[in-house]
ChimeraX commands (.cxc) that place a marker at each C-alpha (Angstrom):
marker #1 position 56.71,134.48,61.36 radius 0.5
marker #1 position 55.69,137.59,59.26 radius 0.5
marker #1 position 52.29,139.03,59.98 radius 0.5
marker #1 position 50.84,141.58,57.55 radius 0.5
marker #1 position 48.09,143.89,58.16 radius 0.5
marker #1 position 46.29,145.26,54.89 radius 0.5
marker #1 position 43.47,147.85,56.04 radius 0.5
marker #1 position 42.33,148.17,52.37 radius 0.5
marker #1 position 42.76,144.95,50.44 radius 0.5
marker #1 position 41.39,144.37,47.07 radius 0.5
marker #1 position 40.46,141.87,44.28 radius 0.5
marker #1 position 42.96,142.57,41.54 radius 0.5
marker #1 position 42.11,142.00,37.95 radius 0.5
marker #1 position 45.03,142.38,35.33 radius 0.5
marker #1 position 44.50,142.28,31.70 radius 0.5
marker #1 position 47.28,142.11,29.09 radius 0.5
marker #1 position 46.44,143.92,25.79 radius 0.5
marker #1 position 48.45,144.55,22.63 radius 0.5
marker #1 position 48.00,148.32,23.10 radius 0.5
marker #1 position 45.75,150.69,25.27 radius 0.5
marker #1 position 43.48,152.49,22.86 radius 0.5
marker #1 position 41.10,154.92,24.48 radius 0.5
marker #1 position 37.49,154.66,23.29 radius 0.5
marker #1 position 38.11,151.28,21.53 radius 0.5
marker #1 position 37.03,147.76,22.39 radius 0.5
marker #1 position 40.09,145.82,23.61 radius 0.5
marker #1 position 40.53,141.97,23.36 radius 0.5
marker #1 position 42.88,140.84,26.19 radius 0.5
marker #1 position 45.59,138.46,25.31 radius 0.5
marker #1 position 45.97,137.30,29.07 radius 0.5
marker #1 position 44.03,137.63,32.32 radius 0.5
marker #1 position 44.86,137.21,36.00 radius 0.5
marker #1 position 42.69,137.55,39.05 radius 0.5
marker #1 position 44.68,137.80,42.37 radius 0.5
marker #1 position 44.01,138.82,45.77 radius 0.5
marker #1 position 45.44,142.29,46.30 radius 0.5
marker #1 position 46.63,145.06,48.52 radius 0.5
marker #1 position 50.16,145.60,49.69 radius 0.5
marker #1 position 50.08,143.50,52.76 radius 0.5
marker #1 position 48.30,140.76,50.98 radius 0.5
marker #1 position 51.02,140.71,48.39 radius 0.5
marker #1 position 53.72,140.58,51.13 radius 0.5
marker #1 position 52.27,137.49,52.67 radius 0.5
marker #1 position 51.95,135.99,49.31 radius 0.5
marker #1 position 55.65,136.57,48.48 radius 0.5
marker #1 position 56.64,135.53,51.99 radius 0.5
marker #1 position 54.63,132.19,51.43 radius 0.5
marker #1 position 56.11,131.77,48.07 radius 0.5
marker #1 position 59.65,132.00,49.54 radius 0.5
marker #1 position 58.66,129.15,51.90 radius 0.5
marker #1 position 58.31,131.20,55.18 radius 0.5
marker #1 position 55.47,131.37,57.67 radius 0.5
marker #1 position 52.95,134.31,57.43 radius 0.5
marker #1 position 49.58,135.25,58.47 radius 0.5
marker #1 position 47.48,138.05,56.70 radius 0.5
marker #1 position 45.03,140.14,58.62 radius 0.5
marker #1 position 42.49,141.48,56.22 radius 0.5
marker #1 position 39.06,143.38,56.60 radius 0.5
marker #1 position 36.79,141.52,54.06 radius 0.5
marker #1 position 33.36,142.09,53.08 radius 0.5
marker #1 position 30.77,141.15,50.31 radius 0.5
marker #1 position 31.40,138.95,47.30 radius 0.5
marker #1 position 34.90,140.42,46.34 radius 0.5
marker #1 position 36.03,139.89,49.98 radius 0.5
marker #1 position 34.84,136.09,49.86 radius 0.5
marker #1 position 36.89,135.74,46.72 radius 0.5
marker #1 position 39.96,137.25,48.14 radius 0.5
marker #1 position 39.71,134.76,50.99 radius 0.5
marker #1 position 39.14,131.93,48.43 radius 0.5
marker #1 position 42.09,132.85,46.39 radius 0.5
marker #1 position 44.34,133.20,49.36 radius 0.5
marker #1 position 43.20,129.74,50.73 radius 0.5
marker #1 position 43.97,128.35,47.35 radius 0.5
marker #1 position 47.68,129.62,47.86 radius 0.5
marker #1 position 47.81,127.99,51.29 radius 0.5
marker #1 position 48.10,131.45,52.88 radius 0.5
marker #1 position 46.65,131.69,56.53 radius 0.5
marker #1 position 44.17,134.43,56.86 radius 0.5
marker #1 position 42.81,136.27,59.93 radius 0.5
marker #1 position 39.61,137.98,58.37 radius 0.5
marker #1 position 37.95,140.95,60.13 radius 0.5
marker #1 position 34.32,141.06,58.76 radius 0.5
marker #1 position 33.09,144.23,57.26 radius 0.5
marker #1 position 29.57,145.47,56.38 radius 0.5
marker #1 position 30.80,147.06,53.06 radius 0.5
marker #1 position 32.39,145.39,50.17 radius 0.5
marker #1 position 36.08,144.83,49.40 radius 0.5
marker #1 position 37.16,147.03,46.47 radius 0.5
marker #1 position 38.04,145.71,43.19 radius 0.5
marker #1 position 41.05,146.98,41.10 radius 0.5
marker #1 position 41.86,146.79,37.51 radius 0.5
marker #1 position 45.21,146.94,35.74 radius 0.5
marker #1 position 45.85,147.01,31.98 radius 0.5
marker #1 position 49.28,145.84,30.89 radius 0.5
marker #1 position 50.79,146.63,27.60 radius 0.5
marker #1 position 53.68,144.56,25.99 radius 0.5
marker #1 position 56.29,147.42,26.64 radius 0.5
marker #1 position 55.71,147.07,30.32 radius 0.5
marker #1 position 53.35,150.20,30.43 radius 0.5
marker #1 position 50.81,149.62,33.16 radius 0.5
marker #1 position 47.45,151.60,33.49 radius 0.5
marker #1 position 45.68,151.05,36.89 radius 0.5
marker #1 position 42.38,151.75,38.29 radius 0.5
marker #1 position 42.17,151.60,41.96 radius 0.5
marker #1 position 38.76,151.82,43.69 radius 0.5
marker #1 position 38.52,153.82,46.89 radius 0.5
marker #1 position 37.11,150.84,48.93 radius 0.5
marker #1 position 34.65,150.62,51.72 radius 0.5
marker #1 position 34.22,153.04,54.66 radius 0.5
marker #1 position 35.18,151.24,57.91 radius 0.5
marker #1 position 33.22,152.07,61.13 radius 0.5
marker #1 position 34.77,152.84,64.37 radius 0.5
marker #1 position 33.91,149.32,65.54 radius 0.5
marker #1 position 35.47,147.72,62.56 radius 0.5
marker #1 position 38.64,149.92,63.00 radius 0.5
marker #1 position 38.89,148.58,66.55 radius 0.5
marker #1 position 38.24,145.01,65.53 radius 0.5
marker #1 position 41.19,145.41,63.08 radius 0.5
marker #1 position 43.42,146.72,65.81 radius 0.5
marker #1 position 42.29,143.95,68.03 radius 0.5
marker #1 position 43.22,141.27,65.54 radius 0.5
marker #1 position 46.67,142.61,65.28 radius 0.5
marker #1 position 46.97,142.48,69.04 radius 0.5
marker #1 position 45.98,139.06,69.20 radius 0.5
marker #1 position 48.51,137.71,66.65 radius 0.5
marker #1 position 51.35,140.19,67.01 radius 0.5
marker #1 position 52.93,138.38,70.11 radius 0.5
marker #1 position 53.67,135.38,67.83 radius 0.5
marker #1 position 55.33,137.42,65.08 radius 0.5
marker #1 position 58.94,138.52,64.24 radius 0.5
marker #1 position 57.78,141.28,62.10 radius 0.5
marker #1 position 54.38,142.88,61.57 radius 0.5
marker #1 position 54.28,144.50,57.95 radius 0.5
marker #1 position 51.60,147.28,57.93 radius 0.5
marker #1 position 50.90,148.11,54.36 radius 0.5
marker #1 position 48.98,150.01,51.73 radius 0.5
marker #1 position 46.51,152.93,51.76 radius 0.5
marker #1 position 43.99,153.51,54.52 radius 0.5
marker #1 position 40.41,153.10,53.79 radius 0.5
marker #1 position 37.74,155.61,54.39 radius 0.5
marker #1 position 36.98,155.90,57.97 radius 0.5
marker #1 position 40.53,155.58,59.23 radius 0.5
marker #1 position 42.61,158.75,59.98 radius 0.5
marker #1 position 46.16,159.25,58.75 radius 0.5
marker #1 position 47.44,158.56,62.44 radius 0.5
marker #1 position 45.88,155.07,62.41 radius 0.5
marker #1 position 49.20,153.56,61.47 radius 0.5
marker #1 position 50.94,155.38,64.27 radius 0.5
marker #1 position 48.58,153.86,66.77 radius 0.5
marker #1 position 49.13,150.37,65.18 radius 0.5
marker #1 position 52.87,150.55,65.33 radius 0.5
marker #1 position 52.83,151.69,68.94 radius 0.5
marker #1 position 50.53,148.73,69.83 radius 0.5
marker #1 position 52.74,146.28,67.99 radius 0.5
marker #1 position 55.87,147.56,69.72 radius 0.5
marker #1 position 53.96,146.97,72.98 radius 0.5
marker #1 position 53.72,143.39,72.05 radius 0.5
marker #1 position 57.59,143.15,71.41 radius 0.5
marker #1 position 57.26,142.66,67.67 radius 0.5
marker #1 position 59.26,144.75,65.00 radius 0.5
marker #1 position 57.08,146.85,62.33 radius 0.5
marker #1 position 57.72,147.45,58.85 radius 0.5
marker #1 position 55.53,150.13,57.11 radius 0.5
marker #1 position 54.69,150.62,53.49 radius 0.5
marker #1 position 52.08,153.47,52.81 radius 0.5
marker #1 position 51.93,156.77,51.39 radius 0.5
marker #1 position 50.31,160.33,51.38 radius 0.5
marker #1 position 49.59,161.88,54.78 radius 0.5
marker #1 position 49.74,158.38,56.46 radius 0.5
marker #1 position 53.48,158.03,56.05 radius 0.5
marker #1 position 54.51,161.18,57.93 radius 0.5
marker #1 position 51.80,160.70,60.40 radius 0.5
marker #1 position 52.90,156.90,61.07 radius 0.5
marker #1 position 56.66,158.17,61.87 radius 0.5
marker #1 position 55.46,159.34,65.22 radius 0.5
marker #1 position 55.10,155.74,66.01 radius 0.5
marker #1 position 58.75,155.13,65.21 radius 0.5
marker #1 position 58.43,152.09,62.81 radius 0.5
marker #1 position 61.46,150.00,62.56 radius 0.5
marker #1 position 61.57,150.05,58.73 radius 0.5
marker #1 position 59.71,152.16,56.31 radius 0.5
marker #1 position 59.64,151.26,52.52 radius 0.5
marker #1 position 58.67,154.21,50.12 radius 0.5
marker #1 position 59.26,154.13,46.44 radius 0.5
marker #1 position 60.58,157.33,44.82 radius 0.5
marker #1 position 57.25,159.12,44.54 radius 0.5
marker #1 position 56.27,158.49,47.99 radius 0.5
marker #1 position 59.60,159.48,49.21 radius 0.5
marker #1 position 59.44,162.78,47.35 radius 0.5
marker #1 position 55.88,163.42,48.68 radius 0.5
marker #1 position 56.94,162.75,52.33 radius 0.5
marker #1 position 59.64,165.40,52.14 radius 0.5
marker #1 position 57.59,167.72,50.10 radius 0.5
marker #1 position 60.00,168.18,46.98 radius 0.5
marker #1 position 61.09,166.43,43.74 radius 0.5
marker #1 position 63.90,164.02,43.79 radius 0.5
marker #1 position 66.13,164.16,40.78 radius 0.5
marker #1 position 68.97,161.82,41.72 radius 0.5
marker #1 position 69.97,158.95,43.99 radius 0.5
marker #1 position 71.68,161.41,46.21 radius 0.5
marker #1 position 68.43,163.34,46.62 radius 0.5
marker #1 position 66.64,160.10,47.56 radius 0.5
marker #1 position 69.39,159.45,50.14 radius 0.5
marker #1 position 68.88,162.92,51.79 radius 0.5
marker #1 position 65.14,162.43,51.87 radius 0.5
marker #1 position 65.66,158.90,53.68 radius 0.5
marker #1 position 67.81,160.67,56.25 radius 0.5
marker #1 position 65.01,163.00,56.88 radius 0.5
marker #1 position 62.47,160.27,57.27 radius 0.5
marker #1 position 64.96,158.57,59.92 radius 0.5
marker #1 position 65.20,161.88,61.70 radius 0.5
marker #1 position 61.41,162.14,61.82 radius 0.5
marker #1 position 61.16,158.63,63.42 radius 0.5
marker #1 position 61.85,155.75,60.99 radius 0.5
marker #1 position 64.49,153.32,62.23 radius 0.5
marker #1 position 65.48,152.38,58.68 radius 0.5
marker #1 position 64.53,153.36,55.24 radius 0.5
marker #1 position 64.29,150.83,52.36 radius 0.5
marker #1 position 63.80,152.94,49.28 radius 0.5
marker #1 position 62.50,151.38,46.13 radius 0.5
marker #1 position 63.70,153.50,43.08 radius 0.5
marker #1 position 62.31,151.26,40.40 radius 0.5
marker #1 position 64.79,150.63,37.49 radius 0.5
marker #1 position 67.38,152.80,39.48 radius 0.5
marker #1 position 67.74,150.25,42.13 radius 0.5
marker #1 position 67.15,150.25,45.97 radius 0.5
marker #1 position 68.56,152.14,48.96 radius 0.5
marker #1 position 68.88,150.87,52.43 radius 0.5
marker #1 position 69.60,153.57,55.09 radius 0.5
marker #1 position 69.94,152.60,58.77 radius 0.5
marker #1 position 71.97,153.02,61.95 radius 0.5
marker #1 position 74.61,150.71,60.86 radius 0.5
marker #1 position 75.41,152.03,57.38 radius 0.5
marker #1 position 73.95,153.00,53.87 radius 0.5
marker #1 position 73.90,150.43,50.90 radius 0.5
marker #1 position 72.80,150.73,47.29 radius 0.5
marker #1 position 71.52,147.57,45.42 radius 0.5
marker #1 position 70.70,147.08,41.79 radius 0.5
marker #1 position 69.92,144.14,39.44 radius 0.5
marker #1 position 69.41,144.30,35.66 radius 0.5
marker #1 position 65.99,143.38,34.27 radius 0.5
marker #1 position 65.82,142.24,30.69 radius 0.5
marker #1 position 62.07,142.75,30.17 radius 0.5
marker #1 position 59.36,144.34,32.52 radius 0.5
marker #1 position 56.15,142.40,32.29 radius 0.5
marker #1 position 54.36,144.10,35.29 radius 0.5
marker #1 position 55.47,146.04,38.16 radius 0.5
marker #1 position 52.06,145.43,40.28 radius 0.5
marker #1 position 53.39,144.10,43.72 radius 0.5
marker #1 position 57.07,144.37,42.82 radius 0.5
marker #1 position 57.68,146.70,45.82 radius 0.5
marker #1 position 55.76,144.33,48.02 radius 0.5
marker #1 position 57.89,141.28,46.85 radius 0.5
marker #1 position 60.93,143.45,47.78 radius 0.5
marker #1 position 59.72,144.07,51.20 radius 0.5
marker #1 position 59.00,140.28,51.68 radius 0.5
marker #1 position 62.37,139.40,50.56 radius 0.5
marker #1 position 63.91,142.03,53.02 radius 0.5
marker #1 position 61.91,140.85,55.95 radius 0.5
marker #1 position 62.35,137.08,55.09 radius 0.5
marker #1 position 66.19,137.61,55.12 radius 0.5
marker #1 position 66.14,139.22,58.41 radius 0.5
marker #1 position 65.17,142.81,57.74 radius 0.5
marker #1 position 68.53,144.31,58.54 radius 0.5
marker #1 position 71.95,144.94,56.57 radius 0.5
marker #1 position 73.19,144.41,53.01 radius 0.5
marker #1 position 72.15,140.53,52.94 radius 0.5
marker #1 position 68.51,141.67,53.47 radius 0.5
marker #1 position 68.90,144.45,50.89 radius 0.5
marker #1 position 70.31,141.97,48.41 radius 0.5
marker #1 position 67.17,139.68,48.88 radius 0.5
marker #1 position 64.92,142.67,48.52 radius 0.5
marker #1 position 66.50,143.62,45.06 radius 0.5
marker #1 position 66.39,139.93,43.87 radius 0.5
marker #1 position 62.71,139.62,44.78 radius 0.5
marker #1 position 61.86,142.90,43.10 radius 0.5
marker #1 position 63.76,142.12,39.93 radius 0.5
marker #1 position 61.98,138.81,39.77 radius 0.5
marker #1 position 58.43,140.22,40.42 radius 0.5
marker #1 position 58.52,142.62,37.50 radius 0.5
marker #1 position 59.18,139.78,35.17 radius 0.5
marker #1 position 56.09,138.00,35.98 radius 0.5
marker #1 position 52.57,138.63,34.97 radius 0.5
marker #1 position 49.97,140.48,37.01 radius 0.5
marker #1 position 50.79,140.74,40.65 radius 0.5
marker #1 position 52.33,137.09,40.62 radius 0.5
marker #1 position 54.93,136.70,43.38 radius 0.5
marker #1 position 58.27,135.11,42.79 radius 0.5
marker #1 position 59.36,131.76,44.06 radius 0.5
marker #1 position 62.84,130.82,44.92 radius 0.5
marker #1 position 63.11,129.38,41.38 radius 0.5
marker #1 position 62.36,132.81,39.85 radius 0.5
marker #1 position 65.23,134.41,41.73 radius 0.5
marker #1 position 68.68,135.31,40.35 radius 0.5
marker #1 position 70.74,136.25,43.29 radius 0.5
marker #1 position 74.03,136.18,41.32 radius 0.5
marker #1 position 72.65,139.10,39.33 radius 0.5
marker #1 position 72.42,141.44,42.36 radius 0.5
marker #1 position 75.11,144.00,43.22 radius 0.5
marker #1 position 75.12,145.56,46.76 radius 0.5
marker #1 position 77.59,148.27,47.48 radius 0.5
marker #1 position 78.36,151.20,49.88 radius 0.5
marker #1 position 79.50,153.11,46.94 radius 0.5
marker #1 position 76.33,155.17,46.38 radius 0.5
marker #1 position 75.86,156.54,43.03 radius 0.5
marker #1 position 74.72,159.98,44.32 radius 0.5
marker #1 position 74.66,161.59,40.84 radius 0.5
marker #1 position 72.64,159.08,39.05 radius 0.5
marker #1 position 69.36,160.55,37.67 radius 0.5
marker #1 position 66.27,158.84,38.67 radius 0.5
marker #1 position 64.11,157.62,35.88 radius 0.5
marker #1 position 60.81,159.56,35.55 radius 0.5
marker link #1:1,2 radius 0.2
marker link #1:2,3 radius 0.2
marker link #1:3,4 radius 0.2
marker link #1:4,5 radius 0.2
marker link #1:5,6 radius 0.2
marker link #1:6,7 radius 0.2
marker link #1:7,8 radius 0.2
marker link #1:8,9 radius 0.2
marker link #1:9,10 radius 0.2
marker link #1:10,11 radius 0.2
marker link #1:11,12 radius 0.2
marker link #1:12,13 radius 0.2
marker link #1:13,14 radius 0.2
marker link #1:14,15 radius 0.2
marker link #1:15,16 radius 0.2
marker link #1:16,17 radius 0.2
marker link #1:17,18 radius 0.2
marker link #1:18,19 radius 0.2
marker link #1:19,20 radius 0.2
marker link #1:20,21 radius 0.2
marker link #1:21,22 radius 0.2
marker link #1:22,23 radius 0.2
marker link #1:23,24 radius 0.2
marker link #1:24,25 radius 0.2
marker link #1:25,26 radius 0.2
marker link #1:26,27 radius 0.2
marker link #1:27,28 radius 0.2
marker link #1:28,29 radius 0.2
marker link #1:29,30 radius 0.2
marker link #1:30,31 radius 0.2
marker link #1:31,32 radius 0.2
marker link #1:32,33 radius 0.2
marker link #1:33,34 radius 0.2
marker link #1:34,35 radius 0.2
marker link #1:35,36 radius 0.2
marker link #1:36,37 radius 0.2
marker link #1:37,38 radius 0.2
marker link #1:38,39 radius 0.2
marker link #1:39,40 radius 0.2
marker link #1:40,41 radius 0.2
marker link #1:41,42 radius 0.2
marker link #1:42,43 radius 0.2
marker link #1:43,44 radius 0.2
marker link #1:44,45 radius 0.2
marker link #1:45,46 radius 0.2
marker link #1:46,47 radius 0.2
marker link #1:47,48 radius 0.2
marker link #1:48,49 radius 0.2
marker link #1:49,50 radius 0.2
marker link #1:50,51 radius 0.2
marker link #1:51,52 radius 0.2
marker link #1:52,53 radius 0.2
marker link #1:53,54 radius 0.2
marker link #1:54,55 radius 0.2
marker link #1:55,56 radius 0.2
marker link #1:56,57 radius 0.2
marker link #1:57,58 radius 0.2
marker link #1:58,59 radius 0.2
marker link #1:59,60 radius 0.2
marker link #1:60,61 radius 0.2
marker link #1:61,62 radius 0.2
marker link #1:62,63 radius 0.2
marker link #1:63,64 radius 0.2
marker link #1:64,65 radius 0.2
marker link #1:65,66 radius 0.2
marker link #1:66,67 radius 0.2
marker link #1:67,68 radius 0.2
marker link #1:68,69 radius 0.2
marker link #1:69,70 radius 0.2
marker link #1:70,71 radius 0.2
marker link #1:71,72 radius 0.2
marker link #1:72,73 radius 0.2
marker link #1:73,74 radius 0.2
marker link #1:74,75 radius 0.2
marker link #1:75,76 radius 0.2
marker link #1:76,77 radius 0.2
marker link #1:77,78 radius 0.2
marker link #1:78,79 radius 0.2
marker link #1:79,80 radius 0.2
marker link #1:80,81 radius 0.2
marker link #1:81,82 radius 0.2
marker link #1:82,83 radius 0.2
marker link #1:83,84 radius 0.2
marker link #1:84,85 radius 0.2
marker link #1:85,86 radius 0.2
marker link #1:86,87 radius 0.2
marker link #1:87,88 radius 0.2
marker link #1:88,89 radius 0.2
marker link #1:89,90 radius 0.2
marker link #1:90,91 radius 0.2
marker link #1:91,92 radius 0.2
marker link #1:92,93 radius 0.2
marker link #1:93,94 radius 0.2
marker link #1:94,95 radius 0.2
marker link #1:95,96 radius 0.2
marker link #1:96,97 radius 0.2
marker link #1:97,98 radius 0.2
marker link #1:98,99 radius 0.2
marker link #1:99,100 radius 0.2
marker link #1:100,101 radius 0.2
marker link #1:101,102 radius 0.2
marker link #1:102,103 radius 0.2
marker link #1:103,104 radius 0.2
marker link #1:104,105 radius 0.2
marker link #1:105,106 radius 0.2
marker link #1:106,107 radius 0.2
marker link #1:107,108 radius 0.2
marker link #1:108,109 radius 0.2
marker link #1:109,110 radius 0.2
marker link #1:110,111 radius 0.2
marker link #1:111,112 radius 0.2
marker link #1:112,113 radius 0.2
marker link #1:113,114 radius 0.2
marker link #1:114,115 radius 0.2
marker link #1:115,116 radius 0.2
marker link #1:116,117 radius 0.2
marker link #1:117,118 radius 0.2
marker link #1:118,119 radius 0.2
marker link #1:119,120 radius 0.2
marker link #1:120,121 radius 0.2
marker link #1:121,122 radius 0.2
marker link #1:122,123 radius 0.2
marker link #1:123,124 radius 0.2
marker link #1:124,125 radius 0.2
marker link #1:125,126 radius 0.2
marker link #1:126,127 radius 0.2
marker link #1:127,128 radius 0.2
marker link #1:128,129 radius 0.2
marker link #1:129,130 radius 0.2
marker link #1:130,131 radius 0.2
marker link #1:131,132 radius 0.2
marker link #1:132,133 radius 0.2
marker link #1:133,134 radius 0.2
marker link #1:134,135 radius 0.2
marker link #1:135,136 radius 0.2
marker link #1:136,137 radius 0.2
marker link #1:137,138 radius 0.2
marker link #1:138,139 radius 0.2
marker link #1:139,140 radius 0.2
marker link #1:140,141 radius 0.2
marker link #1:141,142 radius 0.2
marker link #1:142,143 radius 0.2
marker link #1:143,144 radius 0.2
marker link #1:144,145 radius 0.2
marker link #1:145,146 radius 0.2
marker link #1:146,147 radius 0.2
marker link #1:147,148 radius 0.2
marker link #1:148,149 radius 0.2
marker link #1:149,150 radius 0.2
marker link #1:150,151 radius 0.2
marker link #1:151,152 radius 0.2
marker link #1:152,153 radius 0.2
marker link #1:153,154 radius 0.2
marker link #1:154,155 radius 0.2
marker link #1:155,156 radius 0.2
marker link #1:156,157 radius 0.2
marker link #1:157,158 radius 0.2
marker link #1:158,159 radius 0.2
marker link #1:159,160 radius 0.2
marker link #1:160,161 radius 0.2
marker link #1:161,162 radius 0.2
marker link #1:162,163 radius 0.2
marker link #1:163,164 radius 0.2
marker link #1:164,165 radius 0.2
marker link #1:165,166 radius 0.2
marker link #1:166,167 radius 0.2
marker link #1:167,168 radius 0.2
marker link #1:168,169 radius 0.2
marker link #1:169,170 radius 0.2
marker link #1:170,171 radius 0.2
marker link #1:171,172 radius 0.2
marker link #1:172,173 radius 0.2
marker link #1:173,174 radius 0.2
marker link #1:174,175 radius 0.2
marker link #1:175,176 radius 0.2
marker link #1:176,177 radius 0.2
marker link #1:177,178 radius 0.2
marker link #1:178,179 radius 0.2
marker link #1:179,180 radius 0.2
marker link #1:180,181 radius 0.2
marker link #1:181,182 radius 0.2
marker link #1:182,183 radius 0.2
marker link #1:183,184 radius 0.2
marker link #1:184,185 radius 0.2
marker link #1:185,186 radius 0.2
marker link #1:186,187 radius 0.2
marker link #1:187,188 radius 0.2
marker link #1:188,189 radius 0.2
marker link #1:189,190 radius 0.2
marker link #1:190,191 radius 0.2
marker link #1:191,192 radius 0.2
marker link #1:192,193 radius 0.2
marker link #1:193,194 radius 0.2
marker link #1:194,195 radius 0.2
marker link #1:195,196 radius 0.2
marker link #1:196,197 radius 0.2
marker link #1:197,198 radius 0.2
marker link #1:198,199 radius 0.2
marker link #1:199,200 radius 0.2
marker link #1:200,201 radius 0.2
marker link #1:201,202 radius 0.2
marker link #1:202,203 radius 0.2
marker link #1:203,204 radius 0.2
marker link #1:204,205 radius 0.2
marker link #1:205,206 radius 0.2
marker link #1:206,207 radius 0.2
marker link #1:207,208 radius 0.2
marker link #1:208,209 radius 0.2
marker link #1:209,210 radius 0.2
marker link #1:210,211 radius 0.2
marker link #1:211,212 radius 0.2
marker link #1:212,213 radius 0.2
marker link #1:213,214 radius 0.2
marker link #1:214,215 radius 0.2
marker link #1:215,216 radius 0.2
marker link #1:216,217 radius 0.2
marker link #1:217,218 radius 0.2
marker link #1:218,219 radius 0.2
marker link #1:219,220 radius 0.2
marker link #1:220,221 radius 0.2
marker link #1:221,222 radius 0.2
marker link #1:222,223 radius 0.2
marker link #1:223,224 radius 0.2
marker link #1:224,225 radius 0.2
marker link #1:225,226 radius 0.2
marker link #1:226,227 radius 0.2
marker link #1:227,228 radius 0.2
marker link #1:228,229 radius 0.2
marker link #1:229,230 radius 0.2
marker link #1:230,231 radius 0.2
marker link #1:231,232 radius 0.2
marker link #1:232,233 radius 0.2
marker link #1:233,234 radius 0.2
marker link #1:234,235 radius 0.2
marker link #1:235,236 radius 0.2
marker link #1:236,237 radius 0.2
marker link #1:237,238 radius 0.2
marker link #1:238,239 radius 0.2
marker link #1:239,240 radius 0.2
marker link #1:240,241 radius 0.2
marker link #1:241,242 radius 0.2
marker link #1:242,243 radius 0.2
marker link #1:243,244 radius 0.2
marker link #1:244,245 radius 0.2
marker link #1:245,246 radius 0.2
marker link #1:246,247 radius 0.2
marker link #1:247,248 radius 0.2
marker link #1:248,249 radius 0.2
marker link #1:249,250 radius 0.2
marker link #1:250,251 radius 0.2
marker link #1:251,252 radius 0.2
marker link #1:252,253 radius 0.2
marker link #1:253,254 radius 0.2
marker link #1:254,255 radius 0.2
marker link #1:255,256 radius 0.2
marker link #1:256,257 radius 0.2
marker link #1:257,258 radius 0.2
marker link #1:258,259 radius 0.2
marker link #1:259,260 radius 0.2
marker link #1:260,261 radius 0.2
marker link #1:261,262 radius 0.2
marker link #1:262,263 radius 0.2
marker link #1:263,264 radius 0.2
marker link #1:264,265 radius 0.2
marker link #1:265,266 radius 0.2
marker link #1:266,267 radius 0.2
marker link #1:267,268 radius 0.2
marker link #1:268,269 radius 0.2
marker link #1:269,270 radius 0.2
marker link #1:270,271 radius 0.2
marker link #1:271,272 radius 0.2
marker link #1:272,273 radius 0.2
marker link #1:273,274 radius 0.2
marker link #1:274,275 radius 0.2
marker link #1:275,276 radius 0.2
marker link #1:276,277 radius 0.2
marker link #1:277,278 radius 0.2
marker link #1:278,279 radius 0.2
marker link #1:279,280 radius 0.2
marker link #1:280,281 radius 0.2
marker link #1:281,282 radius 0.2
marker link #1:282,283 radius 0.2
marker link #1:283,284 radius 0.2
marker link #1:284,285 radius 0.2
marker link #1:285,286 radius 0.2
marker link #1:286,287 radius 0.2
marker link #1:287,288 radius 0.2
marker link #1:288,289 radius 0.2
marker link #1:289,290 radius 0.2
marker link #1:290,291 radius 0.2
marker link #1:291,292 radius 0.2
marker link #1:292,293 radius 0.2
marker link #1:293,294 radius 0.2
marker link #1:294,295 radius 0.2
marker link #1:295,296 radius 0.2
marker link #1:296,297 radius 0.2
marker link #1:297,298 radius 0.2
marker link #1:298,299 radius 0.2
marker link #1:299,300 radius 0.2
marker link #1:300,301 radius 0.2
marker link #1:301,302 radius 0.2
marker link #1:302,303 radius 0.2
marker link #1:303,304 radius 0.2
marker link #1:304,305 radius 0.2
marker link #1:305,306 radius 0.2
marker link #1:306,307 radius 0.2
marker link #1:307,308 radius 0.2
marker link #1:308,309 radius 0.2
marker link #1:309,310 radius 0.2
marker link #1:310,311 radius 0.2
marker link #1:311,312 radius 0.2
view
């Protein structure tokens, strides 16, 4: 069972438009409303793949009620933590060429009591989980070291942890020694404090995250593939994508595929790449089902293309 923790979930609205024109009235050609937040998306993708999951989410107000309703409609079990504030609402505008413009709200401020209630909920359910995926930005009221505390508590219950966060929260969480961290290229660059121009640069940055406490690094490099760096080896995975419809949640789908496939080694990396490639071909933050996957298109190798330039 894969338990997910999303400290700052959202209600995600995605609009498809012919073109984004500033200052004009735009008429959408498509619209989706999805429960959002990185951990929520991981649970959605795990459930879509036919595996057990439980989403721990702090929810408040009408947006929070709708998030719970949407998850229930997808048969995703939820352990809600009540909030006094309102769950945030995010907006994404998708153009036909795959360009995505996102507006992410800051979300509510959690009180010390709500923070502790969230940790307590994880403690209640972590003993039943194979993996606990700790995902997304931290809301107002939670210090960057909050994830390190969470990872330490989860390890105390004997479960493995996967971490997907960014900014100051990522280096701060490494002190808790998460089993897997899943940065994208930008988050990896921020974590090491320098730009990354090639896959080789990303590999060096991943090694630095491991030296700082990460057990393994699953790095999503967008159109340039994915890297898995761990104590048993280093692998590079890639799959062709004919058309990008939306990259919202693609990294979350990758992490779900990786964990559902065991969270270790080249087979898990292949599953991550297949899930990510499928996700970008779907609208909004829709998560892929097994029917959407094309495992035969995935290439995984130990021959790392160190000189391959990373896309902007």
